N, C-alpha and C positions, 0 to 999 in steps of 0.2 A: 609186078611187085608193088609199084607205087599206088595202083588202084586198090590193092589189098590193104595197104597201110592206111589209105584214106578212109576206107570203110571202117576199119578197126578204131580209128580215132573218132569217128562220128558216133559209133554205137553206144558208148557210155553215156552220151547226152540224150539218148532216146528214152522217153518214159511214157508210161500209160497213165491216164488220168480219168477218174470218175467224178462226175459233177452232180451235186444235189442242189436244187433250187427250191426254196420254200416261199409260199405265198399264203399269208394268214389274214383272214378277214375278221371284222369285228374289233372290239376294243383290245388293244395289245397291252397285256400286263407283264408277260414274260418276254424279255428282250434277248433271249438266247435259247437255242436248242443244243443238244449234245449228241454226238455220234460215238457209240461205244464199240470198240473192236475186240475180237476174241483174245488178243494178246495183252489186253489191259489198257491200250491207248484210249484216251478220251479227247475228242476234237470238238471244240465249241463252234456253233454256227450263230453268228451275230444277226439279230433281226432288227431292222431299222423301224422308224416310227410309222412307216407305211405298211409294215408287216412283211417286208421282203428280206430274204437272206439266202446266201449260197455258200457252198464249200466245194473246193476242188481238192481231191486227195489222190495220191499215187496208189494204183491198184495193179498188180501184175497177174493175178488170178482171181477167180470168183471168190468172194468173201461175204459171209453173213455179218451184218452189223445191226445194232439196235439204235433207232432214232428216238431219242427221249425229248419230250416237251412237257412242261409242267411236271406232273408225276406219272405220266403215261409213256409207254414205249411201244414202238412198232418194229417188226423185223423187216429188214431190207436185204436184198442181195445185190452187191456191186460187182461189176465186171470192168475190164479195162476200157470199154467203150460206153459205159453208162452215162447218160445225160438226162436225168429225170427231173420233172417239175412236180412238186407235191403241194396241193392246195387243200386247205381246210379252214373251217371257222374256229376262231379262238374258243377253247374249252370244249370243242367237239372233236378233238384229235383222236380221242379214244373210241368215237362212234363211227366216223366216216372221213375218208380222205379221197381226193381225186388225184390220180397219178398219170402223167403223160410223158412222152419223150422216149428216147432210146433206152431200152431196158425196162420199159413200163410193164411189159407183158408179165414177166415173172413177179414183179412187185405188186401188181394188181392181184395176181393169184395168191400171193402171200398175205394180202390184207383185205381180201373180199369177205372175210367172216364165215366162209363155208367150211373151213377146216375145224375139226372137232377133236377134243381130248376127253378121256374119262374124267368125270366130275367127282367131287367129294361125295355127293349123294349116292353115286353109283357104288360106293364102298359099303353100303348097307347090304349089298348082294353077297351071297356065299362065294367062296373062292372060285369054284368052277364057273359059276354064272358071271363073276367079275372078269375072269380070264376070257370067256366067250364074248363079253361086252367089249373088251379091249380089242379083240380080234375083229369084231364086227366094225368098230369105229375105224380101225386101221384100213380095212378093206374099202370103206366109204371114202376115206382120205386118199387112198391110192387111185380110186376112180376119179376123184376130183383132179388129181395130178395128171392122169391120162388125158382128161379133157382140156388141160391147160395148154397142151401143144408146145412144151418147152424143149430145148435142145437136149441131146442125149447126155451130155456132161452134167447139166443142171438137173436133169431128170434123175440120174443116179444119186446125186447129192441129196435131192429131196427125199428119195426113198429112205435114206439113212436118217435124215432129220425127222421125218414123219414117224418113224418107229419110236423115237424117244419122245417126241411131242405127244404122241398118243398114249404112251405108257408113263406119263409124268407122275401120276399118282400111285404107281405100283409100290415104290419104297414105303409110302405112308399107309398102305392098305391095312396092315395088322392093327396099328394104333387107331385109325379112324373107324375101322369095322367094329371094333369092340365098343367104341363110343356111340356110333350111329345106330348099330344094330342092338346095342345094349346087351352084348354077348360077352360077359366077363370071363367065360370059360374058354373062349377061342384061343387057339394057338396055331400059328402059321405052319402049314404042312411042308413036307420035304419038297413037294412040287412047287410051292411058292418060292422057297429058297433057291431051288434049281433054276426057276424062271428068272429070278432076280439076278443071280450070278451069271446066267447066260448073257444077260444084257450088259453086265459090267465088263466090257471089253477094254483091256489095258493097252489101248492103241492111241498114242498121242496125236495122230492125225485127226481123230474124232473130236479133239478139243476145238475145232473150228465151228462146231455146232453148240450153240448155247443150251439147247435142249439136252444134249448129251452131258454137258458140264453140270447142269442142275441135277440131272438124274444121278450121275455118278457120285456127287457129294452126298445126296440123300441115301443112296444105296450103300455106299461104303460106311456111312455112319450107322445104318441099320445093321449091317453084317458085322461090323466091328464090335458093336455093343453085345451082339449075340455071342461072338467069339471070345470076348473079354468082359464078361458081366461084372467082374469085381473092380474094373477100372472106371474112372470118370469118363464121360463121353469123349472128350478131346484126347485124353490119354489113350483110350481104346483105339481111336482113329490113328494116332501116331504109331501105336504098336502094330496095327494092321498094315500101315504103309511100310514100316520097317521089315515086317516079316513076309508080306505077300506081294508088294508092288515092286517089280523089277524094272519097269519102264521109267527112266528118269523124268521124262516130260510129264507123265501122269503123277508121279510122286511129287514133283515140284508143284503142280497144280493143286493137288489135294492138301499139301502142307500150307501153301500160301493161302488157299481159300479158308482153311479151318482156323489158322492162328491169327488172321487179320483182326479179329474182334476179341482177342484173348490177352492174357497177362504176359508181362515181360518174361516170365519163366520159360516161355517157348521160343525165345529168340535164338537159342543155340540150335534147336531143331530146325528153325527157319533157315539159319545160316548153312546148315548141313545139306539141305535139299534144294533151296531156291537160289538159282544163279542168274536169272534174267535181270539185267541192269535196271529195267523199268520197274519190275516187281520189288527189287531190293530198295530202290529209291523210294517207292511208295511206302514200303514197310518202315523205312527209317523215318519218314515223315510222321507216320502213325505213332511210332515209338516216342518221338519227341513230344507228340501231343499227349500221350499217356503219362509221360513224366511230369508234365505240367499239371496233370489231374491226380497225381498220386497223393496219398494221405500226407498232410503236412505242408504241401506245396501251396504257394500263393495262388489263389483262384484268378483266372482271367477275368478282367472287368468287361462289362458290356452295358449298353443302353437299350431300352425297349419302351414301347408306348402301348398302353392297353386300349381296348375298344372305345373307352370314354375319352381318349386323348391325353390321359395322364402319363407323363414321362417319368421313368425311374432309371436309376443306375444301380448296378449291383453294389458299388461302393457306398451307396446311401445307407446300406443296411449293415455296416460294419458293427460287430458286436452282437448281432442277432443270429438266430437260427434261420437259415434260408434253405428251402427245398425247391430245386429246379426240376421241372418235369418237361421233357422235350417229346413231342408227340405229333401226330397228323390225323386228320379226320378220316383218311382212307385206310388207316392201320387198325385192324381188328383188335389186337392185344392192347393198343393204346386206348381204345374206347372202353375196354373192360377196366383198365387201370384208372382212367379218369372217373368212371362210374364209382369205383371204390374210394377215390379221393373225395368225391362229392358226398358219399354216404358216410364215410368213417373219419378220414383225416381232417377234412376242412371243418366239420362241426366241432371237432375236439379242440382245434387250435385257432380257429378264426378270431377269437376274442383275446388271444394271447399277443400282447404287444411286442414280444420278443421273437415271434414266429412270422416268417414271410413265405408266401407261396407264389412262385413264378411259373406259370403254365405257358410254355412256349410252343406255338403252332408252327411246325417246320413247313416252309414253302407256302404258307397261307397269307393271303391279304386280309385286310380288315373285313372286307365283304364276305370272304370265305368263312371266317370265324364267326361273324355276326349271324350269318344264315344258319350255321351249324348250332350256334348257341341258342337260337330261337327254338330249335327242336329239342335240345337237351336241357335247357334251363339251368345251366351252371350259375351259382351265385358267387364264384370267385373270379378274379380278373383273368382274361385271356390276352396273351401278347403275341401278335403276328411276327414271324421270322421269315418274311417273304424271300429274302436273298440267302438264307441259310447261314447268316453271319454268326448267330449264336450256336447253332448246330455245329458249325465248323470249328468253333472254339472248344466245345464241350463234348459232343457225342463222338462215338467211334463210328461203327458202320450201321448199326441197327437202332431202331426205335421200337418201343418207348425206352427212354433213358431218364433215370432219376439220379439227382446229385444232392 
C-alpha cells in the first residue's frame, strides 16, 4: 500500500515537454518568433542578439502548431519527446530551413516544399477537371507521405490533414472560376455542393488541424450564403450555425472565428456559443479596443516617423481631417487600396492643409518600405510600424484598415 501511495504522489508532478530551439543567421531585425496553437494559445520565443532562442512547452499528445517569424509561418508537429533545432537565414524563413534533433523527421517532411495544393490558377478548369486535379494532387501527397516513413499514429493524422490541405481552394472555386475563366454564366453543380458538404465534417476533434479549420470557415460561409441569400454574410453564418451545427465545439469555433472582426452587435451571439476562457478573454480584449474606436470616442494617440526621418504625433493634427491607412506589402488587397489612394485620394487632397494622410506599414522596417516604394513610386509619406504598436491600437484582425 505504501508503494502504491508513493507512486500516486509522484505522478502529478510528471510532465512531458517539447523543446524548440531557433538559430537565425544574418542581421537580426525581429527579436521574437511566435508559436500558435489550435486552441488559440500564442507563446512567444525571444531571440537574442546572436540569433538564438528556445521554448519548452508541455505537450501530452501530438499537436500541430504554426511557427511564425516576421510575417511567414511554418507548420510543425510537436510530440512529448520533441527536441528540434531549426536554423535559417534571416528573411529566408519562408524559403528554406534546416531542422535537426528528435522529431526532425516529421518536421522535415512537413517543410520540405514537396507537398502541393490546388492553386488559384487551377480554378480556371471546369468542375470535373478541377475535381480530378485535386484527386491527382492528393494522391501525389499521399505518396510523399508514404516515403516519409512516419509512425502509424502520425501517418493517420497526416492523411486527414492532407485531405484538407489539398482541397483548400474548393470553397472558393465558384467565385474564382467565374473570374479566371471569365464564365459569368457558371453555377456550381449539385456535385460541387455535395463534395463540399461531404468535407464539412462536424467533428470537433478535427479542429486540431489548421487546414480543416480554414476549410470549414470558408465552406460554411459559402453554404450559408447559398442557404440564406437574403441575409448579410455574417448573419447567414450565424443562422446556419443555429440551425445546422449540433456539435458545441464546432459551433464555438465558427462563432468565435466569424465575429472576431465584427461589430459589438454580435456579442450576445458570442456569449451564447463561446465558453472557452481563453477565447472569452481574447474577445473581451477586442471589444474594449472596438469601444475605443467607436464613433465619438477619443482616438488613441501615437507617434511615428516617415522614411525621411520626420517625426509626427497624431495629436499634432488636432482640428484636421486625418486618414489612417494600415497595410502591408505582402497583402494583395492593401496594394490595390494604396494604388487607389495614389491615383485618386492623394491628388485630390494633398494640397489641402486641413487633410493629413498617415500610411502605416504594419511589421515593416524603414528598409522594407524604402525598397517597396522604389518600385511603386508613392509620393505620399510612408510610416513603418515594425513592432505593430499602431496596428495594435487601431486595427482589429485584418488589413487593410482605414480610419
